[in-house]
N, C-alpha and C positions, 0 to 999 in steps of 0.2 A: 866214343860214347861216354857221357858224363855220369857221375854218381847221382844217386837219387836226390831230387830237389823237392821240397815240401810244397804242396799245392793246398791252399786254405780256402775252403768253401763251407761256411757254417751250415747251410741247408743240406748239402750232401752229407756232411759228417753226422748230422742228426738222423737222417733217413737211412744212411748206409754205415752203420757203426762197425768197429772192429769186432770180429767174432770168428769162431771156428765154423767151418763149412761142412756140410754133408759131403762125403767122399764121391758120391755119384755126380754131384754138381761139378766138382773139379774135373772129373772125367768128361762130362758133357761139354764143358768149356774148352778143354784140350781138343776134343773131337772137332770143335768148331774153329778154334783159333791157334791151337798149339802146333809145335813143330819139333820133331826129333831130328837132330842134326849131327853130322860128323865133318869136322874140318881136317884136311890134310894140308899142312903148311910146310913149304920148303925150308929146311933148317939143317945146314951143314954140320951143326954141332951134334946131331944125332947120327947114330951108326949108319942108318939107311937113308939119311938126308931128308927125312920127313918126320915132323912131330904130328901127333894125332890128338884131337880134342873131340870128345863126345858131349852132347848137351841136350837138354829139353828146354825149350823157350816158349814163353807166352807173352805176346805184346798186346797192349790195350791202350785206348785213348787216355790222356792225362786225367780225365774225370774219374777213371776207374783205378786210381792208385790204391784206394782202400781195399778194393776187391783183390788185387794182387797181394797186398799185405796179409789179407785173410787166408789166401792160399798158402803163402809162406808160413804163416803161423800154424795152420792146420797140419801141414806136412813137415814143418820144422826143418826145411832145407832150402837152399838157393839164396840168391841175392836179387835185389831190385835196382834197376838202373833207369835213368831218364835220358831220353834222346831229344835234345832241343830242336833238332831239324824238323821232325814231324810231330812233336809234342806227344810222344808216346812213352809209356813206362813198359819195361820188360822185366819179367821174372825169369831168371835163368838158373838152371842147375847144371853144373859141369863137373862138380867134384865126384870122382869115381866112387868113393865110398857112399856118398848120398844117392847116386844113381843105383848102385847095387843094393843098398839096404832100405831105401824108401821108394824111389821112383819105379823101378822095375817090379817090385812086389805089389805096389799100389795098382798098376795097370794089369797085372795078372789077376788080381782079385776083382777090381772094378774096371772091367775090360771095355775097350773102345768099341764103338758100334759101326763107325764109318770105315772106309778103306784105309784110313790112317792106322788101323790096327796092323796092317801089313808093314807099314813103316816102323811101327813099334817092334814087330817081330825081327825085322832086319837090324834095327838099332840094337836089340838085345843080343843078337848073334855077334855083332861087332864088339860090344862090351865084353862078351864071353872070351873072344879072341884076345882082347887086351888083358883081361884077368889072368889068362893062361900064359901071358908074356909072348904069345906067338907073333904079335905084331912086331917083335924085334927081329924076326926072320923075313927073308924075301918072300917066302911062300905065304906067311901070315899077312904081310903087308898087302900082297896081291889079293888075298881073300877079302880083306877089308875094302879094297878098291872095287872088287867085283860086287860086293854088297852095296857099297855107296852108289854104284852106277844105277841101282834100282831104287834108290832112296830120294824122295822129293824130286828135285830138278836134275838129278844125275850128276855127271862129272863135268867139270869145266874143260875148256879146250886144252888148257895146260896139262891137266891130269890125263886126258885122253892121249896126248902126245907122249907124256912120260911113262904111261902104262899101256903100250900098244897091244898087249896080250889079254886085255880085260874081257871077261865073259860075264855080262850082267846076271845077277842073281834072279831066279824065277820068283816073282812076287806071288804071295797067296792071294786068292780072290775071296774077300770076306763076305760070307753069306749073312744077310740080315735075318735074325730069328726072333725079333720082337724087342720091345723096350723093357729091360729088366727092372727099372726103378723110375718112377716119375721125376725124381730129382735130376736124373740124367737129362731129361728133356728140358727142365728149367735151366740147367747149365748150358746146354746146347743152344737154347733160345737166347741166352745172354750174349752169345757170340754171333749168331746167325739170323736172329729175328729182326723184323722191322714192323713197328706200329705206325701206320701211315694214314693221314687224313687228306682227302682231296676235296677241294671246293671248285666246282666247275659250272660253266654256263649251261642252263637248261631251259629251253622254251616252255617246257611243261610246268615249270615252277612259277608260282605267282610272283616270287622275288627275282626270277630269272637265274637263280643259283640253286645248285643241289650239292649235297654232301655225300661222299662215298668213303667208307672206312675199310681199310685193308690190313690184314695181318699176313706177313710172309716169312717163310723160312727158305733159305736158298742153299743149294748144294751143286757140286759138279754132277754131271749126268751119271757118272759111275756109281753114285749113291742114290739113284732114283728110287730103288726099292725101299731104302730107309724112309724117304719122304712118303711113299705110299703106305708104309707102316705107320707113319704119324697120322695119315688120314684115318686109318683103322683105329688108332689109339683114341683120337678125338671124336671119331664118328662124324666128321664134318670136313669141309674143305675139298680141294682138288689139287692134283699135281699137274703143272704145266711145263712143257719143254720150251726153252727159249729158242729164238730164231737161229742162234749160232750153233744149236744142237749140242752145246757143251755144258750149259747150265740148265737147272730146272728149279721150280719153285713150288712149295706147298703154300697155297693161297686160300684165305678165308675172307669173304666180304659179306657174309650174311649176318644181319643184326641178331637174328635168333641164335645163330651159332656163337656169337660173341657173348650173348646173355647166358646161354645154357652150358657152353663148353669152355671157351677161351678165358673169359674173365674168372669163372669159378676155379679153373685150374691154376692160373697164376696168382690167385688170391690164396690158395692152399699151399702151393709150391712157389713162393715168391722169387722173383729175379733178385740177384745179389749185387748188381752194379748200377751204373747210371741209367741203364735201360729201364729200371724199375720206375724212374720218374716219367719216362715216356708212356709206360703202361698206365700209370696213375692218371696222366693227362688224357690218354686214349679212353679210359674208363669214364672220365668226366663227360666226354663228347657222346659216348654211348648213352649216358643218362639224359643228356640234352635231347638226343634223337628219340629216345623212348617216350618222352612226354611231348614230342612233336614241337619242341621249342625251336628246332632248326628251321621251321617253316615261317618263323618271324624274323624281322630285321635284327631285333635284339639278340636272338639266338645265333644268327649268323655272325654277328660281331663277336660274341663270346667264343664261338668256335674258331674264328680267325685269330683271335688273341691267343688261344691255347695252341693252335697249330704253329704260330709264329715263334713259340718258345720250345718246340720239340726237336728231337733228333739233332741234326747238324747246327741248328740255330740255338740250341740250349747253351747257355754260358755259365 
């Protein structure tokens, strides 16, 4: 992985300036895209032949470098790296003092809402073992492996072979009890939301084309209660289970809901990354549809042009 490389876009820098963030926004974004990790690396220079690294990492598209810089500035920890292979930037905190003094206290006060909080609990236990120097004993090292077995994707085949007596830690099941702060939802949407415009053939339309607007938030099925809580929060939308039974979506496609709920919310609690630009474009299309301009050829051309520059097509 290479060191941070500067990406210059005058439009983005004007709309997404460097600034400190609300702490709940950071937690929401970590709930969506962050990862608590523990690496055990074979190292014969260590007494037990393994070195241990703990870290919090958040990776985003290269367009969101400024957002990662703002997180780093707000919490005053970590480093930012650029991966040229997938054009992503990563904010990573692996310094033990920073984890102890900033990261762990942050997530104890501004707590995670998804099942990722169980990862944080496991991660915190591993850091506590390292703080007490117990990782320098066979028993302590095995405790860390037991915990790591229940963290994220679990153990590699190599670790399973090297630690045959591993008993995976019992993960907590996080109960959703409501959204504590609207800024959490803004941060979560920055990572998980999609503003989508569909233009499709319709024999009912005079132009033969119709426009459908969709707002989605996606999660693993294990957090379906969280999405149902977002339905209650907005008082609109629905939760749909995907065909694979693993994923689920909070979906809104009502113009009235966009006007009365979604647009006012993200206007008051704005997105902090490049997704803000998608929201602004989405809002333009809502305005076009409100005045029924989408029923004209000129209106459809406008919408097609806006759609062509959104999401993955935005440069």
